[in-house]
N, C-alpha and C positions, 0 to 999 in steps of 0.2 A: 818231414813231419805230414804234411800233408794228403801226400801219396798215397800213405800208409794207412791216415782214416779213413782216406774211399775206397781203400781195399777190405781192406774189418769192415765195415758200412755193409757191402755187397755179400764180404761173403757171410755175413753176422745176417742179413738178408734170407740168401737163403738156405741158412740153418735153418731159421724160424720156421721158412715156408713147409722145410722137409715134416716140419715136428709142431704142426698149426694144430692139429688136432687132440695133444695128450698132452699135457703136462710132464717132463720126466723127472719120477720119484725119483724121491734120494737111497735106493735099494743100498747101493755100499755102505752108509750111513746108519741102516736098520741093525738090530741086533738079531741074533738067531731066535733068540726068542720071539721079538714082533716079526719074523720070517713066516719061523713055524707053528705061531696065532692064525697067524691072516695064511697060511696052507689049511689050513684043518676049519676053518670058518665060513658057517653057512652064507649065500648072500643073504638073509635075514639077519643075520647073525653083525654082517659089518653093516649094513644100512643100519643096526640099531646103534652101530659105537660114532656113527653119524648125526645122532637125535639127541637133544638137550632138551629136559622137558622143567617146570618152575617147579616147584616144593609142593605147589595148593593141590595140585595133581595127584597126588599119591600120598593126602593125607586124609581123614576122618571129618567131614563134614556136611552140613546141609547143601553145599550146589558147591560147582565145579571148581568153582574163583574160590570159596570162604572156609576155611577152616574151622575145627572144633578151638575154642577153648579150654582146657589147657593142650594143647598141641600132639597131635597124634597121629601116625601110620596106619593107615586103614590097609591091613595086611594084601586085602585082595586085591589094591591099585597098585601098592608095589609091585606084584609076582606080574600082573598084568602088564607095568611098563619093562621092569627088568629079567625078567621070565619070557613072554611073551613075545611082548617085543622086543627084548635088550639092547635097551637104552643105555647106552655108555655117561650119559651127563645129564648132573642136577643140577639148578643154579637157584639162586636167592631166595628169599624169605617167604614166610607163610605167613598172611593178614596182614605184610608187608609193617611186619613190627621186628624190632631187636628178641633173641635168645641170649640167654645167661650160656658160656660154655660149656657147661655140664648139660645146658639141654643141647646144642649144637652135637656134644659126643654122641650124644644116646639116641637122636636120630639121624645123624650119616654113619655111625657104628651098625644101627640096624643096618641100613641101607647094603653097604658093605658086607655086612655078616649073608645079603641075601646074595650078591653080586657076587661075591666069593666061595659059597660056599653051595649054593642051593644051584645055579645056572653050570648051563654043559661047557663051558672053558674057564670058569671060574676067573672072569675079567672084570678085576673092580672098574667103578664106576668113576668118571673128574670130578669134584661140584668147585662150583663156579660161584666168584660173589665180586660185588662191587665193593671194594674195599676202598675209596680214594683220599679219602683224610682220615687214615684212619678203621680199624673196621666197622663197616657202615649200621652192620644188622646184628654186632654183639655187645651184648649191653656192659660195662663196664668196660668198654676200651678205651684206649689212650684215642681224641681227637688232636688232629692239627688241624691249623689255617688250611683253607681249601686249597686247591693249585695255584690260583693268583696271589693265595698271600703268599704262598711260599716262593713261588715265585719276586715274589715284592722283597724277600731276604735278599737276595742277589749272593745267598749262600751257599753255595755249593753243598759243602756240609753238614748243614741242618738239614734239606732235602735228602741227601741219604740216610744218614738217621733215622730221620721220621720214616723213610720206605723200612729202611730196617726192623723197626719198633712194629711196624703195621705187619709186614711180612712175620712176625714171632708172633703176635695175638693175632695173626688169621689162620696160623697153624696150632695156635691154644684153641678155636676155634674147632678144628681138626676140618680146614678147607685148606687144601693144596695151593688154588689157583684163582688169581687177581686179575679183575679186569680194569686194569691199570699199567700206567699212564695215560692220558689222553695229553695228544701232542698236535692237535687242531693250535689253532693260533686266534689269540683271544684277539681280530682285529677291526670286529661291528660291536659295537656296545650295547646294540638292540638285540644282540641273539642271546636267547635264555640263559643257553650254557659258558656264557664267556667266562665266569668262574670256577670253571673246570679246568680252564685250559692254564698255562704260567705268564702268557706276554701277549702280545702284538707280535713279539720280535721274533725271526729264525732261530739268531744265534743263541739267545737265551734261553728259547723255549726247546733246542737242542741239548744244550748244556746240562740243563735240569733235568731233561728226559733222561739222558744216559747218569746222570747218579740215581736216578729212582730206578733204574734199573739193575746197578748197583747195589741198589739196598734193597731190591725184594728175590734179588736172583743170587745176588755173591758176587765178587770178585770176579770169578771164575764161571758165573749158572751154573752153580752147584746146587739146580734144585731138586735134590734128592734129602738135601742137608733138611731136617725138620726145623730147623725155626730159618726157610726161605720158601719164597711160591716163585711159582709160574707165571710171568708176567702176562700182558694183552695191552698191546698196541694199540690206540680207536683215536679219531675214527677214521679210517683209514676210508678216503680220503679228501681233503679240500669241504671236511664237514661242514665246518664254522664261517662260512662265506654266503651263503643262501645271498639271493637277491633284493628277497623281503628282509630280512634278517630275521624272519621267522622259525622259528625250528623245524627240520628235516621239510622245507621247502628249496624248492632247482635252485642252482648255483648253473650261473656262467662264467665259466676259468680258463680263460685262453690257456693252451699249452704253457708256452712262455712264465706265464703266471705259475702256475701251476708245479712246472720244474724248481723257480724261483724261491718261491715262498714253504709252497707246502711240502713237498718229497723231503726237504732236508731232513727235519727231524723224525720221521721215520727212516728215514736210508740207517744216520745214526745208530737208530736205536733196536735195527737191524743189527747192523755192522756190531754192536753191543752186547749182542745174544739173544734178545727176547725171546721167548719161546710160541708166541702165538699173537692175533692181530684179529683185531672185528672190524666192522669192516662199515662205513656212512650208508648211514640211513637213505639217506638222499638221492638228490638226483644232479649231475654232471653235463652238463651240456644238452641235455634230453636224456641222459642213459642211465636209467635205475646202477648203484654200482656195484650191488648182489647180482647183476647181471653184465655188467661189464668184464669183458676177458680179458681187452686190452689194459686193465687196470690192474684186474685180481693176476692175470697170467703174464702175462708179457711187461708189464712194470712190475708189480711185489715181485711172484717169482723169480723171473726170468734176467731182469734189468737189475734188478736190488739183492738177489738172488737170497731170499727166505725161504727157510727150510721146515718154518713150523708151519700149529695151526691156522687156518681159516675160519673164525668162526662167525656165523652174521650176528650181528643186532635184533632185538626184541621183534620178533614174529614178520622178518622183513623179507622171507620167500614169500607170504602170504600176501605182502604188499604190492610184491609184482603186479597181484591178480586185482586183489583189492584195490589200489588206491592210483596204481602209477599204469595200469591199465598196458603195459607191454605181453603180457600172458592174456589168455582166452580161458585159461581156464587155471584150478590150483594144479596141478599135476603140470602144467605146460611152465610154470612156476619156477616147480619145482627142480626141471627138466635144464631153465635156461639156471639158474643158481649154481648147481654142482656141474653142469659143464665148463661155466664159466670161470671154474676154480673153487668153490664156497667147499669147505673139508664138514663142519658140521652146523645143523642148524638147530638156530636156535626158536624151537616152535614156537611158541613154548606151551600150550594149552591141551595138545590133540595128540593124536598116532598119527594121522593121517597124511605125514612127511614118510612114513615109515611105509607103507602102502602105497605112494604114487613112485616112495622111489624104487621100490620091487619090482615093480610092471613097468618101471621106466626100462629100468634094466633086459630087464627075460623079451622085452620089444625090441630091445637094441637102441632106442634114443637114450640112451647114458653105457658109455661101457664098463667095464665090469675095469679094467686098467683104471678106469679114473678114478670108481668107488675104491679100488689097491691102493690107490696113491693118497687118498682120505685115509683110511685108514691106518694106512702105514705112518701117517705121521702122528694121530692123535696116538696109537699105540706107543708110539714114539715118545709122545708127552707122558704119557702115564707112568712109562719103563722108568726115563731119567727123578721124575718126582716120588720111584721108590715104591711108588703103588702097591707092585705084587708082593713086596713085602713087608712096609708098614701101610692098610690099608685105611689106615684109619690111626693118624693123633692122636693122645690123650691131655686134656687141661692141666692135669696132677702136672703130666712134666714142667708145667710152662710157668715155674713163681711170678716171675717177673711180670704175667699180665695185668695189667694196670696198674703200675707201682708205682711208685714215688720216684724212681728213676725216671721211667719213662713218662710220667706226665711234668716232669722238670723239663726235659727233652720241649715236650708240647708249648709250655711257657717262654723257654727261648726262640721257639723260631715267631711262635704269636707275638712278642716281644719284635723281634729284628724286624717284622713284617710292617707293625705301626709307620704308617708315611704322617711325616709333619708337613703338611701344605704352605700354609702362612700361618706366622708371626710376630705379626703388630705388634712393634715396641718390645719384643722377647717379654710377652704377657705370658707366657709360660717357660716355664715350670708355675705353678699355681703353689703357694705355701700353704702350710697342714695349717689347720687351723681359722681359714675365713672361710667364709658363709658362701654353700654354693648351691644351686637352686640346679637339680638334674630331669629334664625333661624329655618328650616327644615320645615317641613310638616302637623305639627301639632300648627304650630306656632299662627294662626292667626286662628283657626279655630272652632266654638262653637260644631259645629258637632264631632269633636272627643273627646271633653272635655263627651260630654253625650252619647255619643255611642247608640245604638241602642234601639227600644221601647222610639224611643224621638218624639214627634209629628206625627212619622210614625214607622212603623213597621221597618224598615231598617236604623232610622234616618237620612235621607238626605234631611228630609224638615227641621231642627232645624235651619238653616237662616235663613228660612222665621218668625218663630216665637220666635227667641231667639236674634233678634239684639238688646235689651234694658243691655243683660248682658255682661261679659268681660271674651274673649279671653286671653289667656295666653300671648299674646302682647300688649295687652288694659291695661292688670291689670299691666303688669310690666310697660309700662307708665304712671300709675297712679301715681303707687308707688315714683317713681325714677322723674315723671318729664320727656315731650314728647324729650326733649332738650339731654337726656343724654343716648338714646333709640336710634339705628341704626334695620333696620329691612330688610332683606335679606332671601324668604322663600327658595332658593338652591333648595328644592324639592317641590313639589305641587303636590297633588291627581288629577287626573282626575274623575271629579265629574259625567261626564256623562256616565263612564264605571262604571267597577267591581269596588271593595270596594279598591282591593289591586293596582288599577291602577294607575302609576303616571304620570306626566308630566311635564311642564316646569325645562326641567332639568339646574339649572347654577350656577354649581360651581363657577365659573370664580368671581361669581358676589361677591360671600358669602365669597371667599377669600379677593379679597380687600375689603369690607368690614370689614371684624377680621383687617385688618391693622391698626384701626383708631382707636381702643375699648382700654378697659383691661381685660374685660371677654366676653363667650362667650356663650350662653344660648340656647341648641339645642334639638329641640323637637324636639322625632323622636316617632314613634310607629304606631298605624293601625288607618283607618277612621274607622268608625261606619257598622258597620253589625249584623246581628243574624240570627241561625239557619240556616240551609245549605248551603245558601249563602256566608257565614263563613267560609267554610269550606276551608283546605288548605294544600300542599302539604310540605311546607318548614317553621317549626321555623322559620329560622333564621329573624332576621329583613332584607329589600330589599337590593339586594345591592346598589342602589341608597343611600340609607340612610347611608349605610355600609359605603361606599366610600366618603361621606357627612364628615361621622363621623373623621375619619382618614384622610384626608386632610385639616381638621381643630387643628388636634389636630399637626401637622405637624407648624401650625403657632406658636407656643412657648406660644402663649396665653390661660388661662384654662379653661378647655371647663371645663361646668356642663350638665351633661344629663339628661334630662325631659322623664322620660317615662310614656305617654300619650297611653295604649292601655289593653287589658279588654283581657291579655293572657298573659304569661309572653316569647314574644321574646325575641330573645336569642342575646345576647351582646358581648357572649368572645371572639371576635375578635378585639374589640372595650373597653370593660373596662379597662385593665388596661390603657389605655393612657385621660383616665378621669379624671377630679380632682376632678369630684363630680356625683355622680347617683343621682335624685331623684326619684321617682314611685307615678304615681296621681292617675293610674286606671281610671276608667273613673267615676270622682268626680262632672259630672253635671253644671249646668250653674253657679253654683260657684266657680269652679275647677282652673278660673284660678286668680280669687284672691285669693282663700287658699294658690296657689305658691307664688305669687307673696310676701305674707305676711311671708311664709317662709323661701323664697330668699333672704329679708332683716332683717331678724332676728323682727319681728313684732308677729312674733307664731313661738312657738318652738315644731318640730316636735315631735309629737307622735304615728302616725301610726309602725304597725308591720306585715310583710307579714304576711296572710293566708295561702298561701303557699309555698313550698319550688320552691325558682326560680332556675332553671335547667341549668348548663354550658353550654353544648351538646344534641344535639337530638336525642344520643341513653345513656342518663342520666335521663332520666327521672323518678325519683323516689322520692319518697314520702318523711316527715321525719321517722312517724312509720313503717319503714321497719321492713323485716327480717337480722338478724347478718349477714347473707351469702351477702348480698350486700356490707359490710365495710370487706371483705376478704383482709387481708394487702397483700404488695409483701414479697415476696420468694424467696429470693438471691439465687443466680443460677440455677433457676428451672423455673418465670416463674416472667415478666414484666405485673403489673396487670393495664395493660392503661383503660381497661372499669370497672376498680375498683369504687365504690362512689366517684362521683365530680358531686357539683355542682357549683351554682356562690353566693347564699344568702341563708342560713337555714331559714328555717319555725319558724315565730314567730319574725324576726329580725328584727330591726330598732335601726338607733339612735335619739339622742338627742344632743340640744344647750348643755346639762347639763350632769352630772352625776350619776350615784344611786351606791350606796356600799349597799352590802347585809351582813350582818350581822345575828350569833346567831341562825342557825338554830334549831328548838328544835323538835323533836317528843312528844305527851303523852304516849304512850306506844311504849317499843319495841318489843311487840307479843300480835296480838290478833286473836279471833275466827270469825271466819267469819260473824258471825250478828253485828259483834260488828265494834266502828270508830276508827280514829286514826284522833288525832288535829299534825297540822302542823304550825306553828310559827316562823316567823323570821322577821329580824327589816330594814328597809328599811331607808336609808338616798341618799337625796339631797344635794352630797358634792360637787355643782356647785354654779354659783354663779348669776343663775336666778330659776325662778319658774318652772316647766316644770312635765312633767304627765309620769309618766311609769307603763310597763304592765308589771305587777309581774303574770310570768308562771311555775306551777305547773308538774312538769313532773314526771309518775314513771315507772320504769322499773320492771316488772315482768322475774326476773333472770335466773329461770327454772322453765319450764314447760310441760308439755305433749306433747302439743300444740308449735311446735318451736315459741317461744312471740318476740314480736316486739319490736326494741332495745329500745325504748320509747313512753308515750303515756300521752299525755295533759289532768292533770285529775283537773284541776283548773283554775283560772286566774282571775285577781282581777287590774282594771286601778283604780290608783291614781294619786292622786294630791299634791305635795311638795315644797315649797318657799324655799330661798336657808339657806342649814343648818337646813332643816325640817325632824326630823326622824318621820316615822308612823310603828308601830306593825302590822302584816299581819298575819292574820289565815286562814288556810284551815279548813274544816272537812269532811275527807274521808269514808265512808263506806267499808268496808270489800268486800263486795256484788259490789259496784261501779271497784272492780278489776278484775270482773268478765271476761274467756274470754267463746268462742263455742269453744265448746270441740268437739272429734270426735265423738262423738252420736249427734252432734247439738244443745248440752244443754249447757244453760250460767252456766261455770262452777267456784267458788272459788279451787284453791287446794292450800296445804301447801306450804312452802317456803319464799324463801329468796324477800323485794321487796327494790331498791334502789329508793331515793328521789333525785331532784335535781331542786333548785330552783336557776336559775343565773349559779353561779358556784357554790353553795354552796351543798355537798349529805348528803345525812342518808339514814341508813336502818331504815328496820323493820321485824318480820315475823310473816306470817300467820300459824296458829298455829296447824288446825285440815284440813285434806284433803280434798276435796269434799264434806263440810257437809254442802254447798248453791248452790242448783237448781230451776234457774225459773220455770215458770209454764212451763209441757214439750213441745216440741215440735210437731208443729201442720200440716205447711208447710212444 
């Protein structure tokens, strides 16, 4: 085996040297129509297909970036874009606001009319949108929890169903291309886009990503189906772990870590057939990813075998010049990015990219083969989407848009996301009719329930579009009667300022209101934000919110702390004084209703944390850490105050019933690296009501040539059990799935002992042959 691997590595290296200048285009997979079009196209027409501008560029308006309302296309600007510059793609909304399906149909229909009737080759445009938890920019669309909340459900079917509904409603909006899913890992709570990720864990992220792609594209990636869309994996690669924790700042990621953590979810998504990839806006190890040929060609194209479209993120080719300073001119930035493997530039505001790229090809700085390769991929995606036959879908053909059926699915997902983290003396669920004070800045806000990418980029326009849904306050009032609920905000967000700014601080009014109630529901967390505007300096809850919590705890009334946040804000200063803690994440339009159901026991909570909830700002450690993070105190020598300390562990979440695990068995105690082990156990609902339980399988490599993680998630199943009911749960794990990235940067299975943990049950088995398994040799 080793001889074969060494020979293969040498052979592959020689092959890559021979083809280093130009990636091999998938000519054998392109249709006759695509090849015929490509043969007819001028250089300018080809370059136009590689260009993508935002909608504001081609609308009527007083300035380049502001459109008139009501929204109208500017005929001259449309023709400049589609006829003069032959632009092949449009994205985004105008004026950063949602539109009705009727308006989308009107606008995109007009664009397709020009593209397919008035251009020389009649090639349709492809329209793209960030529909990340529902159709972000369509009024009346069904909104699901943000990805982190979907990860908290640990329910594959719910994630798939949500993606199916989003695809349906995206097509109902006449849009066939969705910039989702996010497959970055949420491993740093400082990171402002953590809520766009599924989990800190590789396996959970990979599983949910595959389900979302199936939902968007269909089981067999039939994206030409008018209820399916092309998915776009983002942000390739390592985007979510910048050293500072702030968006679009440099990351330093050893290749061993890059391969072990950040590649697997993208690899699985490529194998699942995703049609496009969006690139990391940042810098890894000193090199902007948009100019990193090793990542885009050697890794993504050649090693992972991705054949679809590679699109930039917003204005990121320009950033190679303006921000990252590896290009001396904007024109050189275009050369670097296109030669590195970029197919389509999200420009988004002008047409200079087109001028520069035409010049670069004519000057021999970018080859025509590289341009043909990019255009072939773009045209192939358009063809697979069915755009040549049906350039624009019609909202009238989508009667289920915003339907009760779809809303029930969103409610179910929000309900299963709710995670009960603390429940002292089983204080929850509350009895209906009890007197309750609802307070806190998140108590009466649809904006904070939905988060960013909701009707607008930062989510600040939510209240305008979501009036028919219930805030936490309204949902609690509906569940138990308005006469039983008192409301005082105590602290409110300053909606005219930055997302974190607060005003109307009136804690005295809250204390007075608390005197007449039995329980206090304190709703804290964050206002909506996304990307760089969400950068922060302090991970603690705001001083005002912490003060409110401390004062309410002193009233002697039980306080139920409700967390409505995009990332785990630190609560260690107040957590011990709270009677219960409930995490909502960013649950979408039905988050208030889901919480009320949990509060009064109509819903049995089943969410589990998809990340490790930190206790302190200097203990931001994930569950799959190295053993040295847990060094015990050494009496008489050191007091390890910095030892591993967390608020709640990864995968944790309480229920209103209890579950008992028993009879853990393994099919074999010794297996070869080419074999599998089956792990079986019995799970029983020992409580008095139905409940859902997430059975989590962790496996630890006890000793290895590279320090192993203390444990890794290797399987999970969510099951539903009636009171007293038992079920057998089985996991089959291939030895190869226990591989790690070794010092030679290849995936390796080593001999030795492995420990299994499911709940409190433990067992072991052995892999008996050393280094008998390696994957395809390292390319990147």
